C-alpha positions in Angstrom: -54.7 -46.4 18.8 -56.7 -45.9 15.3 -53.7 -44.0 13.9 -51.5 -47.0 14.7 -53.9 -49.5 13.1 -54.0 -47.2 10.0 -50.1 -47.1 9.7 -50.0 -50.8 10.0 -52.8 -51.3 7.4 -50.7 -48.9 5.1 -47.6 -50.6 5.7 -48.9 -54.0 4.9 -50.5 -52.6 2.0 -47.5 -51.3 0.6 -45.7 -54.4 0.9 -48.3 -56.4 -0.8 -48.2 -53.9 -3.7 -44.4 -54.4 -3.9 -44.8 -58.5 -3.8 -47.4 -57.9 -6.6 -45.1 -56.0 -8.6 -42.4 -58.5 -8.1 -44.9 -61.4 -9.3 -45.9 -59.5 -12.5 -42.2 -58.7 -13.3 -41.3 -62.6 -12.9 -44.2 -63.6 -14.9 -43.2 -60.9 -17.6 -39.9 -62.4 -17.8 -41.2 -66.0 -18.1 -43.5 -65.0 -20.8 -40.7 -63.3 -22.6 -38.6 -66.6 -22.4 -41.4 -69.0 -22.9 -44.1 -67.1 -24.8 -45.5 -68.0 -28.1 -42.9 -68.6 -30.8 -43.4 -67.5 -34.4 -43.1 -69.7 -37.3 -42.2 -68.9 -41.0 -44.9 -69.3 -43.3 -43.6 -72.5 -45.0 -43.2 -74.2 -41.4 -46.0 -76.6 -40.2 -46.7 -77.8 -36.8 -47.3 -81.4 -35.8 -50.8 -80.7 -35.2 -51.2 -79.2 -38.8 -49.5 -82.7 -40.2 -51.9 -84.6 -38.2 -49.6 -86.8 -36.2 -50.5 -85.2 -32.8 -54.2 -86.3 -33.5 -53.4 -89.7 -34.4 -51.4 -90.5 -31.5 -54.1 -89.5 -29.1 -56.6 -91.5 -31.1 -54.6 -94.9 -31.1 
């Protein structure tokens, strides 16, 4: 009985580990697609221009 309980725990643990790997992989792909974008040195964002903060305060 102890052996069966231990085996079912190991089987469940293995499935949980694979589920974690799948979630981590999906998040990695999401970050690659939607992660931070680099800008050139001459480009400015809306926040640097002051337009975003002005629209929030009005």
